[in-house]
Structures are given as C-alpha cells and as structure tokens.
C-alpha positions as CSV (number, residue, x, y, z in Angstrom):
1,M,91.9,68.2,119.9
2,D,91.8,65.8,122.8
3,L,94.1,62.8,123.4
4,G,93.0,59.2,123.8
5,V,95.0,56.1,124.3
6,N,94.6,52.7,122.5
7,L,95.2,49.8,124.8
8,G,94.6,47.2,122.1
9,Y,93.9,43.6,123.1
10,F,94.3,41.9,126.5
11,G,95.3,38.4,127.5
12,M,98.6,38.8,125.7
13,G,100.8,38.8,128.8
14,V,100.9,42.6,129.3
15,D,97.5,43.1,131.0
16,Q,98.9,44.8,134.1
17,D,101.0,47.0,131.9
18,N,97.9,48.1,130.0
19,V,96.3,49.1,133.3
20,A,99.3,51.1,134.2
21,V,99.2,52.9,130.8
22,A,95.5,53.6,131.3
23,Q,96.1,55.0,134.8
24,E,98.9,57.2,133.6
25,A,96.7,58.5,130.8
26,D,94.0,59.1,133.3
27,R,96.5,61.1,135.5
28,L,97.6,63.2,132.5
29,G,94.1,64.2,131.4
30,Y,93.6,61.9,128.4
31,T,89.9,61.8,127.6
32,V,89.4,58.2,126.7
33,A,91.1,54.8,126.9
34,W,90.0,52.4,124.1
35,A,90.0,48.6,124.1
36,A,89.6,46.3,121.1
37,E,88.3,42.8,120.4
38,A,88.8,40.4,117.6
39,Y,88.6,36.7,118.6
40,G,90.4,36.9,121.9
41,S,89.7,39.3,124.8
42,D,86.3,41.0,124.8
43,V,85.8,44.7,125.2
44,P,83.2,44.9,128.0
45,T,85.2,42.7,130.4
46,V,88.4,44.7,129.8
47,L,86.7,48.1,130.1
48,S,85.1,47.0,133.4
49,W,88.5,46.1,134.7
50,I,90.1,49.4,133.5
51,G,87.1,51.4,134.8
52,A,87.5,50.0,138.3
53,Q,91.1,51.1,138.4
54,T,90.8,54.6,137.0
55,T,88.8,57.7,138.0
56,Q,88.0,60.1,135.2
57,I,89.2,58.8,131.8
58,G,86.5,57.7,129.3
59,L,86.1,54.0,128.6
60,G,85.9,53.4,124.8
61,A,84.9,50.3,122.9
62,A,87.1,50.2,119.8
63,V,85.1,48.3,118.8
64,M,82.4,45.9,119.9
65,Q,81.6,43.5,117.1
66,I,78.1,43.7,115.7
67,P,77.9,40.0,114.8
68,A,79.0,39.0,118.3
69,R,75.9,40.4,120.1
70,T,72.3,41.2,119.5
71,P,71.6,45.0,119.6
72,A,69.6,44.5,122.8
73,M,72.6,42.8,124.5
74,T,74.8,45.6,123.4
75,A,72.4,48.2,124.8
76,M,72.3,46.3,128.1
77,T,76.1,46.2,128.2
78,A,76.5,49.8,127.3
79,A,74.0,50.9,130.0
80,T,75.7,48.7,132.6
81,L,79.2,50.0,131.9
82,D,78.0,53.6,131.8
83,T,76.2,53.1,135.1
84,L,79.1,51.4,136.8
85,S,81.6,54.0,135.6
86,G,79.5,57.0,136.4
87,G,78.9,58.0,132.8
88,R,82.3,57.3,131.2
89,F,81.4,54.8,128.5
90,R,81.7,55.3,124.7
91,L,80.2,52.7,122.4
92,G,82.2,51.9,119.3
93,L,80.6,49.4,116.9
94,G,81.8,47.6,113.7
95,V,80.7,44.8,111.5
96,S,84.2,43.2,111.6
97,G,85.1,41.3,108.4
98,P,83.7,38.2,106.7
99,Q,86.4,35.9,108.1
100,V,85.7,36.8,111.7
101,S,81.9,37.3,111.3
102,E,81.3,34.0,109.5
103,G,84.3,32.0,110.7
104,W,84.1,32.9,114.4
105,H,80.6,34.1,115.1
106,G,78.8,32.1,112.5
107,V,77.0,35.2,111.2
108,R,76.7,35.8,107.5
109,F,78.6,38.9,106.3
110,E,75.8,40.3,104.2
111,A,74.2,43.8,103.9
112,P,76.7,45.4,106.3
113,L,75.4,48.9,105.9
114,G,71.7,47.9,106.4
115,R,72.6,45.7,109.4
116,T,74.6,48.5,111.0
117,R,71.9,51.1,110.5
118,E,69.2,48.9,112.1
119,Y,71.6,47.8,114.9
120,V,72.3,51.4,115.9
121,E,68.5,52.2,115.7
122,V,67.7,49.4,118.1
123,V,70.6,50.2,120.5
124,R,69.6,53.8,120.7
125,M,65.9,52.9,121.2
126,A,66.8,50.7,124.0
127,L,69.1,53.2,125.7
128,R,66.4,55.8,125.6
129,R,64.4,53.3,127.6
130,E,61.7,53.1,125.0
131,T,59.7,49.9,124.5
132,V,61.7,48.2,121.8
133,A,59.6,47.4,118.8
134,H,61.5,47.5,115.5
135,E,60.2,46.5,112.1
136,G,63.5,45.9,110.4
137,R,64.7,43.4,107.8
138,H,67.7,42.3,109.9
139,Y,66.5,42.9,113.5
140,P,62.7,42.5,113.7
141,L,61.6,42.9,117.3
142,P,59.7,41.2,118.7
143,L,59.9,38.3,116.3
144,P,56.7,38.2,114.2
145,D,54.2,35.4,114.8
146,G,55.8,34.3,118.1
147,P,55.3,34.7,121.8
148,G,57.8,37.5,122.2
149,K,56.9,40.7,123.9
150,A,58.2,44.2,123.3
151,L,60.3,45.1,126.4
152,K,62.0,48.1,127.9
153,L,65.5,48.4,129.5
154,T,65.0,48.0,133.2
155,I,68.1,50.0,134.4
156,H,68.5,53.7,134.4
157,A,71.9,54.6,133.0
158,P,73.4,58.0,133.7
159,R,72.8,58.9,130.1
160,T,70.3,57.9,127.5
161,D,72.5,59.3,124.7
162,I,75.7,57.3,125.2
163,P,78.1,58.4,122.3
164,V,78.1,55.9,119.5
165,Y,81.1,55.6,117.2
166,L,81.4,53.5,114.0
167,A,84.5,51.9,112.7
168,A,84.4,52.7,109.0
169,V,86.7,52.6,106.1
170,G,84.8,52.7,102.8
171,P,82.9,55.8,101.5
172,K,79.4,54.5,102.0
173,N,80.2,53.3,105.6
174,L,81.6,56.7,106.3
175,E,78.4,58.4,105.1
176,L,76.5,56.1,107.4
177,A,78.7,57.0,110.3
178,G,78.0,60.7,109.7
179,E,74.3,59.9,109.5
180,V,73.7,57.7,112.5
181,A,76.7,58.0,114.8
182,D,78.4,60.5,117.0
183,G,81.9,59.7,116.0
184,W,84.2,57.8,113.6
185,H,86.9,55.4,114.9
186,A,89.4,55.5,112.1
187,I,92.4,53.4,111.3
188,F,95.3,54.2,109.0
189,F,94.1,57.8,109.0
190,S,96.3,60.1,107.0
191,P,95.6,63.9,107.3
192,E,97.0,64.5,103.9
193,H,94.7,61.8,102.3
194,S,91.6,62.4,104.5
195,G,89.7,65.0,102.5
196,D,87.5,62.6,100.6
197,L,86.9,60.5,103.7
198,V,85.9,63.4,105.9
199,E,83.7,64.7,103.1
200,S,81.9,61.3,103.1
201,V,81.2,61.8,106.8
202,A,80.0,65.3,106.2
203,T,77.6,64.1,103.4
204,G,76.0,61.7,105.9
205,R,75.7,64.5,108.5
206,R,74.0,66.8,105.9
207,R,71.6,64.1,104.9
208,A,70.5,63.6,108.5
209,G,70.3,67.4,109.1
210,K,73.0,67.2,111.8
211,G,75.8,69.6,112.7
212,A,75.8,73.4,112.0
213,A,74.7,74.9,108.7
214,T,78.3,76.1,108.0
215,D,80.0,73.0,109.6
216,P,78.2,69.7,109.2
217,L,80.9,68.0,111.4
218,D,80.1,70.2,114.4
219,G,79.4,67.8,117.3
220,F,81.0,64.8,115.5
221,D,84.2,63.3,116.8
222,I,86.8,62.0,114.4
223,A,88.9,59.7,116.5
224,P,91.7,57.9,114.6
225,A,93.9,55.3,116.2
226,V,97.5,56.7,115.5
227,P,100.5,54.5,116.1
228,V,103.3,56.5,117.8
229,V,106.9,55.6,118.0
230,V,109.3,58.1,119.6
231,A,112.8,57.4,118.4
232,D,115.8,59.3,117.0
233,D,116.0,57.0,113.9
234,V,112.9,57.6,111.8
235,Q,113.6,54.6,109.5
236,A,113.9,52.3,112.6
237,A,110.7,53.7,114.0
238,A,108.9,52.9,110.7
239,D,110.4,49.4,110.7
240,S,108.7,48.7,114.0
241,L,105.3,49.3,112.4
242,R,105.9,47.2,109.2
243,A,104.5,43.9,110.5
244,Y,101.4,45.7,111.9
245,A,100.7,47.5,108.6
246,A,101.4,44.3,106.5
247,L,98.9,42.3,108.7
248,Y,96.1,44.7,107.9
249,V,96.9,45.7,104.3
250,G,98.0,42.2,103.3
251,G,96.3,39.7,105.6
252,M,93.2,41.2,107.3
253,G,90.6,39.6,105.0
254,S,90.6,37.7,101.7
255,R,92.0,38.9,98.4
256,E,88.5,40.0,97.4
257,Q,87.5,41.6,100.7
258,N,90.2,43.5,102.5
259,F,89.0,47.0,103.4
260,Y,92.4,48.2,104.5
261,N,94.0,47.2,101.3
262,R,91.4,49.2,99.4
263,L,92.1,52.1,101.7
264,A,95.8,52.0,100.8
265,V,94.8,51.9,97.1
266,R,92.7,55.0,97.5
267,M,95.6,56.7,99.2
268,G,97.7,56.1,96.0
269,F,99.6,53.0,97.0
270,E,97.9,50.6,94.6
271,E,101.1,48.8,93.4
272,A,102.5,48.4,96.9
273,A,99.2,47.3,98.3
274,A,99.0,44.5,95.7
275,K,102.5,43.4,96.4
276,V,102.1,43.3,100.2
277,Q,98.9,41.3,99.8
278,D,100.5,38.8,97.4
279,L,103.4,38.2,99.8
280,Y,101.2,38.0,102.9
281,L,98.7,35.6,101.4
282,A,101.7,33.5,100.2
283,R,102.7,33.4,103.9
284,Q,105.9,35.4,103.2
285,H,105.1,37.7,106.2
286,R,108.6,39.2,106.6
287,D,108.8,40.0,102.9
288,A,105.3,41.5,103.1
289,A,106.4,43.7,106.0
290,A,109.5,44.8,104.1
291,A,107.3,45.7,101.1
292,V,105.2,48.3,103.0
293,P,106.3,51.7,101.8
294,F,107.9,54.0,104.3
295,E,105.6,56.8,102.9
296,F,102.5,54.8,103.9
297,I,103.7,54.3,107.4
298,D,104.8,57.9,107.7
299,A,101.5,59.2,106.5
300,T,99.4,57.1,108.9
301,A,101.6,57.2,112.1
302,L,103.6,59.6,114.2
303,I,107.2,58.5,114.2
304,G,110.7,59.8,114.9
305,P,112.1,62.3,117.4
306,R,109.8,64.3,119.6
307,E,110.4,67.5,117.6
308,R,109.3,65.8,114.3
309,I,106.2,64.4,116.0
310,R,105.4,67.8,117.5
311,D,105.7,69.5,114.1
312,R,103.3,67.0,112.6
313,L,100.6,67.2,115.3
314,Q,98.9,70.2,113.9
315,R,98.0,68.5,110.7
316,Y,95.6,66.2,112.6
317,A,93.7,69.1,114.1
318,E,93.6,70.8,110.7
319,A,92.1,67.6,109.2
320,G,89.2,67.8,111.7
321,V,90.4,65.2,114.3
322,G,88.6,65.7,117.6
323,T,90.3,62.9,119.5
324,L,93.8,61.7,118.6
325,S,94.0,58.2,120.0
326,V,97.6,57.3,120.7
327,A,98.6,53.7,120.1
328,P,102.0,53.5,121.8
329,F,104.2,51.1,119.8
330,A,107.0,50.4,122.2
331,G,108.7,47.4,123.7
332,G,108.1,47.5,127.4
333,L,106.0,49.4,130.0
334,E,108.4,52.2,130.6
335,E,108.7,52.9,126.8
336,R,104.9,52.9,126.5
337,L,104.6,55.3,129.4
338,H,107.2,57.5,127.8
339,V,105.1,57.7,124.6
340,V,102.0,58.6,126.6
341,R,103.8,61.3,128.6
342,T,105.6,62.7,125.5
343,M,102.3,63.1,123.6
344,A,100.8,64.9,126.6
345,E,103.8,67.2,126.7
346,L,103.7,67.9,122.9
347,M,100.0,68.7,123.0
348,G,100.7,71.3,125.6
349,E,103.7,72.7,123.6
350,T,101.8,72.9,120.3
351,G,98.5,74.2,121.8
352,A,96.7,72.1,119.1
353,P,93.0,73.2,119.4
C-alpha cells in the first residue's frame, strides 16, 4: 500500500503551505499529491505549480470536473502536464453534482454514467494519438453535418496510457470505474463497510475482462482520501472533522440528490444522515456537525494517538486499498507536516503491503 497526500483546494490563504506539504511528501517517498477543484481553484494550474517545485511525486487530479471541459481539452491538458512533469500525471475525473454542473458550468446533469463512459473513451483515444472520431450520443466528434475535421493530438506525451481514475460513490458508477478506469478515487471510505463497494468495482472489471482470473482488481488502484488527525484525545480529533462530514452528508447537493448522504445510509447511518441533512439544509450548520455520529467519523478517518492510527492502518490494506491518500486535518503548517511525517513513519512500522 502506497501513501498519497491530498492538498485540497488552493487560493484559501495557505498556498505556500500546500507546496511545503507536497515537497515534504515528495522527500518522504509519497507516490502522489492530489489537488481538487470545485468552483474555486482549478486542478491543472495547481498541479503545474506543484510539479515545478517537486521532483518525483506523482501529480494527481482529484478530480477534474467533466462538465468543465470537453474531453479533447482534458486530453490536451493531461498530455501537457504529463510532458512537463516527465510522466508524473494521474487523471482523475468526476461528473461533480447537479448544483455545480448546472449552476456553475451550465451543463445539464443528465445521464452521468453514459457521459462519463463516452468522455473516457474520447480522452483515451486522443491520448493514444489516434484520429479522434467518436459516434457517441453525448460527444459526437466531429459534429455531424458541419465543417469539423477529425484531428489528432499534436504533442507526444511520455505516456499514451496516462492512468485514469474515477470519483465514484454509487454502485453503478463503481462498476463503471472498474470497467473503464485504472483507479477509484474514493471519499468516506470505510474498510469495514467497503465490501459491496469493492465488489461493484470487481464486477465492472470482470465485465471488461480486466485483471487476473483469480483477482479482478489486479492492476486497479483503490485510492481513498482519508482524513488524518493525530491527537491524544480521540473525541477532540473527531470533533475537528464534524463540520467537514456535515458539509458533505448534509449540504453537498439537494435533498433529492446527495450521493454522500446515500453512502452514509448504505453504511447503516440512515437516521443520523437524515438528521444531519435536515439541520444543514435548515442552515443550522453547527447543529448538523454535532449530529454527525462519532462512529461514522471513526469509520472513515484515521484519528487519535499514533499507536491507534498504526493499529488501524492494516485494515485499509486488507480492504484492497492501493494508495492511501492522507488528508492532513491540522491547524497550521507544522501540524500538517507532522501528520505527513507520522504517516510515513507508521507505514514503515506496520510494513503494510
């Protein structure tokens, strides 16, 4: 099991701190630094900046939003970043949610599975430097009955098979990830509740004839973003994650369409998920955070003293995680660096495969 580090969003006043975290992770042998986008900082710009100030660590998009770019533009960006970084780029993709897709990008949130499938097809075709001609419902290229011409990517990136990850939560999207992608960028991943989710990925892999006969997940990277809080007081550590959990479970989407709320329900937290959502949508954000069960936070994060975290690391490897992506939840730079260093030490101590 490898270590990654989640840098989150930029432009929030801690940008140079994020660079320092990425540089320390690079020095310690972390395999990838991930950057995210919502409706603020964009991933490609951030990863270019991080890539210019690191030497070996992979540069991961977690994730680039499908409604924000045409698949051809994404292929161009991926090939450029991979070229400039000497083959370090990992392309994470996701359809985002209806609020961001329609409210920010002006793109209808419809047929997310079909759009994702076609999007990945076009991106891979372009990265292989094939002449891009695609007869899809969502991305017909060139446009029919027009002057457009089928074109080929002009630059030669170090790799024509840049790894593609999908951000997926629901069972059907997980099957799609197994079928068309090289990895799954997971959120609120609980090893104890992951069996059905991982099996959905495996189903997609088997359908596509991927992996080994005895292990369909062979060659596939499960890469959850895992909040980490190193502290003597476990309850206090959990409290520092309550607002984050409430934002996703309660407020990331509408009452009808909140993928994270549905995930919490599938994990057995139906009553709590409904309460958190009711409070959050009523703009009672503090009460919503207080209503997040400790058990949900503990299942989806690594919190507490270093010994407690060490003892719980192995469960991720046993659940099939290939890259454990550390999201250091800490106040300042030194605290975040402490988390990054502690996780590297604990991986060495446990010898997690």
